[in-house]
Every structure is written in structure tokens, then in C-alpha cells.
PyMOL CGO cylinders between C-alpha atoms (Angstrom):
from pymol import cmd
from pymol.cgo import CYLINDER

trace = [
    CYLINDER, 37.24, 14.55, -0.92, 36.52, 10.83, -2.37, 0.3, 1, 1, 1, 1, 1, 1,
    CYLINDER, 36.52, 10.83, -2.37, 33.18, 9.87, -3.09, 0.3, 1, 1, 1, 1, 1, 1,
    CYLINDER, 33.18, 9.87, -3.09, 31.88, 6.38, -2.08, 0.3, 1, 1, 1, 1, 1, 1,
    CYLINDER, 31.88, 6.38, -2.08, 28.68, 4.83, -0.80, 0.3, 1, 1, 1, 1, 1, 1,
    CYLINDER, 28.68, 4.83, -0.80, 26.09, 6.15, -2.87, 0.3, 1, 1, 1, 1, 1, 1,
    CYLINDER, 26.09, 6.15, -2.87, 28.10, 9.72, -2.52, 0.3, 1, 1, 1, 1, 1, 1,
    CYLINDER, 28.10, 9.72, -2.52, 28.94, 11.36, -5.62, 0.3, 1, 1, 1, 1, 1, 1,
    CYLINDER, 28.94, 11.36, -5.62, 29.07, 15.18, -6.77, 0.3, 1, 1, 1, 1, 1, 1,
    CYLINDER, 29.07, 15.18, -6.77, 25.97, 16.86, -7.73, 0.3, 1, 1, 1, 1, 1, 1,
    CYLINDER, 25.97, 16.86, -7.73, 26.43, 16.86, -11.89, 0.3, 1, 1, 1, 1, 1, 1,
    CYLINDER, 26.43, 16.86, -11.89, 25.89, 13.36, -11.30, 0.3, 1, 1, 1, 1, 1, 1,
    CYLINDER, 25.89, 13.36, -11.30, 22.90, 13.30, -9.76, 0.3, 1, 1, 1, 1, 1, 1,
    CYLINDER, 22.90, 13.30, -9.76, 20.94, 12.97, -13.62, 0.3, 1, 1, 1, 1, 1, 1,
    CYLINDER, 20.94, 12.97, -13.62, 23.10, 10.00, -14.53, 0.3, 1, 1, 1, 1, 1, 1,
    CYLINDER, 23.10, 10.00, -14.53, 21.93, 7.14, -15.02, 0.3, 1, 1, 1, 1, 1, 1,
    CYLINDER, 21.93, 7.14, -15.02, 23.42, 4.47, -11.62, 0.3, 1, 1, 1, 1, 1, 1,
    CYLINDER, 23.42, 4.47, -11.62, 25.55, 2.53, -13.78, 0.3, 1, 1, 1, 1, 1, 1,
    CYLINDER, 25.55, 2.53, -13.78, 27.20, 5.73, -14.89, 0.3, 1, 1, 1, 1, 1, 1,
    CYLINDER, 27.20, 5.73, -14.89, 27.83, 7.28, -12.45, 0.3, 1, 1, 1, 1, 1, 1,
    CYLINDER, 27.83, 7.28, -12.45, 29.20, 4.72, -10.53, 0.3, 1, 1, 1, 1, 1, 1,
    CYLINDER, 29.20, 4.72, -10.53, 32.04, 4.28, -13.78, 0.3, 1, 1, 1, 1, 1, 1,
    CYLINDER, 32.04, 4.28, -13.78, 32.06, 7.98, -13.00, 0.3, 1, 1, 1, 1, 1, 1,
    CYLINDER, 32.06, 7.98, -13.00, 32.54, 7.42, -9.62, 0.3, 1, 1, 1, 1, 1, 1,
    CYLINDER, 32.54, 7.42, -9.62, 35.59, 4.92, -10.11, 0.3, 1, 1, 1, 1, 1, 1,
    CYLINDER, 35.59, 4.92, -10.11, 37.20, 7.27, -12.44, 0.3, 1, 1, 1, 1, 1, 1,
    CYLINDER, 37.20, 7.27, -12.44, 36.88, 10.15, -10.61, 0.3, 1, 1, 1, 1, 1, 1,
    CYLINDER, 36.88, 10.15, -10.61, 38.61, 8.97, -7.13, 0.3, 1, 1, 1, 1, 1, 1,
    CYLINDER, 38.61, 8.97, -7.13, 41.44, 7.76, -9.06, 0.3, 1, 1, 1, 1, 1, 1,
    CYLINDER, 41.44, 7.76, -9.06, 41.99, 10.64, -10.70, 0.3, 1, 1, 1, 1, 1, 1,
    CYLINDER, 41.99, 10.64, -10.70, 41.29, 12.91, -7.56, 0.3, 1, 1, 1, 1, 1, 1,
    CYLINDER, 41.29, 12.91, -7.56, 44.07, 10.64, -5.61, 0.3, 1, 1, 1, 1, 1, 1,
    CYLINDER, 44.07, 10.64, -5.61, 46.33, 11.73, -8.51, 0.3, 1, 1, 1, 1, 1, 1,
    CYLINDER, 46.33, 11.73, -8.51, 45.81, 15.24, -8.79, 0.3, 1, 1, 1, 1, 1, 1,
    CYLINDER, 45.81, 15.24, -8.79, 44.08, 15.98, -6.28, 0.3, 1, 1, 1, 1, 1, 1,
    CYLINDER, 44.08, 15.98, -6.28, 41.97, 18.82, -8.06, 0.3, 1, 1, 1, 1, 1, 1,
    CYLINDER, 41.97, 18.82, -8.06, 37.42, 17.75, -7.30, 0.3, 1, 1, 1, 1, 1, 1,
    CYLINDER, 37.42, 17.75, -7.30, 36.90, 19.53, -10.88, 0.3, 1, 1, 1, 1, 1, 1,
    CYLINDER, 36.90, 19.53, -10.88, 39.16, 17.75, -12.80, 0.3, 1, 1, 1, 1, 1, 1,
    CYLINDER, 39.16, 17.75, -12.80, 38.29, 14.90, -11.01, 0.3, 1, 1, 1, 1, 1, 1,
    CYLINDER, 38.29, 14.90, -11.01, 34.63, 15.00, -11.74, 0.3, 1, 1, 1, 1, 1, 1,
    CYLINDER, 34.63, 15.00, -11.74, 34.68, 16.48, -15.18, 0.3, 1, 1, 1, 1, 1, 1,
    CYLINDER, 34.68, 16.48, -15.18, 37.33, 13.54, -16.10, 0.3, 1, 1, 1, 1, 1, 1,
    CYLINDER, 37.33, 13.54, -16.10, 35.57, 10.64, -14.59, 0.3, 1, 1, 1, 1, 1, 1,
    CYLINDER, 35.57, 10.64, -14.59, 32.03, 11.68, -16.37, 0.3, 1, 1, 1, 1, 1, 1,
    CYLINDER, 32.03, 11.68, -16.37, 33.85, 11.96, -19.73, 0.3, 1, 1, 1, 1, 1, 1,
    CYLINDER, 33.85, 11.96, -19.73, 35.49, 9.00, -19.46, 0.3, 1, 1, 1, 1, 1, 1,
    CYLINDER, 35.49, 9.00, -19.46, 32.55, 6.77, -17.99, 0.3, 1, 1, 1, 1, 1, 1,
    CYLINDER, 32.55, 6.77, -17.99, 30.30, 8.04, -21.14, 0.3, 1, 1, 1, 1, 1, 1,
    CYLINDER, 30.30, 8.04, -21.14, 33.63, 7.19, -23.57, 0.3, 1, 1, 1, 1, 1, 1,
    CYLINDER, 33.63, 7.19, -23.57, 33.95, 3.88, -21.51, 0.3, 1, 1, 1, 1, 1, 1,
    CYLINDER, 33.95, 3.88, -21.51, 30.22, 2.91, -21.81, 0.3, 1, 1, 1, 1, 1, 1,
    CYLINDER, 30.22, 2.91, -21.81, 30.53, 3.79, -26.11, 0.3, 1, 1, 1, 1, 1, 1,
    CYLINDER, 30.53, 3.79, -26.11, 33.38, 1.58, -26.27, 0.3, 1, 1, 1, 1, 1, 1,
    CYLINDER, 33.38, 1.58, -26.27, 32.10, -1.12, -24.23, 0.3, 1, 1, 1, 1, 1, 1,
    CYLINDER, 32.10, -1.12, -24.23, 28.31, -1.13, -24.84, 0.3, 1, 1, 1, 1, 1, 1,
    CYLINDER, 28.31, -1.13, -24.84, 27.56, -4.39, -23.79, 0.3, 1, 1, 1, 1, 1, 1,
    CYLINDER, 27.56, -4.39, -23.79, 28.59, -3.84, -20.11, 0.3, 1, 1, 1, 1, 1, 1,
    CYLINDER, 28.59, -3.84, -20.11, 25.12, -1.28, -20.29, 0.3, 1, 1, 1, 1, 1, 1,
    CYLINDER, 25.12, -1.28, -20.29, 23.05, -3.06, -18.00, 0.3, 1, 1, 1, 1, 1, 1,
    CYLINDER, 23.05, -3.06, -18.00, 19.70, -4.44, -20.39, 0.3, 1, 1, 1, 1, 1, 1,
    CYLINDER, 19.70, -4.44, -20.39, 17.05, -2.41, -18.35, 0.3, 1, 1, 1, 1, 1, 1,
    CYLINDER, 17.05, -2.41, -18.35, 18.90, 0.64, -18.92, 0.3, 1, 1, 1, 1, 1, 1,
    CYLINDER, 18.90, 0.64, -18.92, 19.64, -0.09, -22.91, 0.3, 1, 1, 1, 1, 1, 1,
    CYLINDER, 19.64, -0.09, -22.91, 15.95, -0.42, -23.41, 0.3, 1, 1, 1, 1, 1, 1,
    CYLINDER, 15.95, -0.42, -23.41, 15.74, 3.01, -21.87, 0.3, 1, 1, 1, 1, 1, 1,
    CYLINDER, 15.74, 3.01, -21.87, 18.04, 4.86, -24.08, 0.3, 1, 1, 1, 1, 1, 1,
]
cmd.load_cgo(trace, "trace")
């Protein structure tokens, strides 16, 4: 089941909103290609973390202060 409009996997609950949005975007793409929800959820979160490690300038300023 794809996630959208604020709907996301429970394991994303405690993630910052910017990271959660990116993880959902990635997870939906993985879900389309594999059909495996578990794989999509894990891959989405891992790849979102990697994305923001490589692109810290994309982290919202108000979130950078929380880190």
C-alpha cells in the first residue's frame, strides 16, 4: 500500500518531518518496483538518511538547530 498525505509507516513516527517525507517518497518508489512493503520501509529510511548526509544543505534551518 503506497503512503501519501501524511500517511506513513509507524516506524517513521519519531523521525523529523523532512526525513520522513523523503523516506516516504523513496519507499513508495521501492514499493512500486518490488511490491515488498518491509523492504520499501527499510530502504526508504536508510536512503533518506544517506541523502541528507550527502546533502546537509537541504535540511531545513529550524531542523539543523535540533541536531
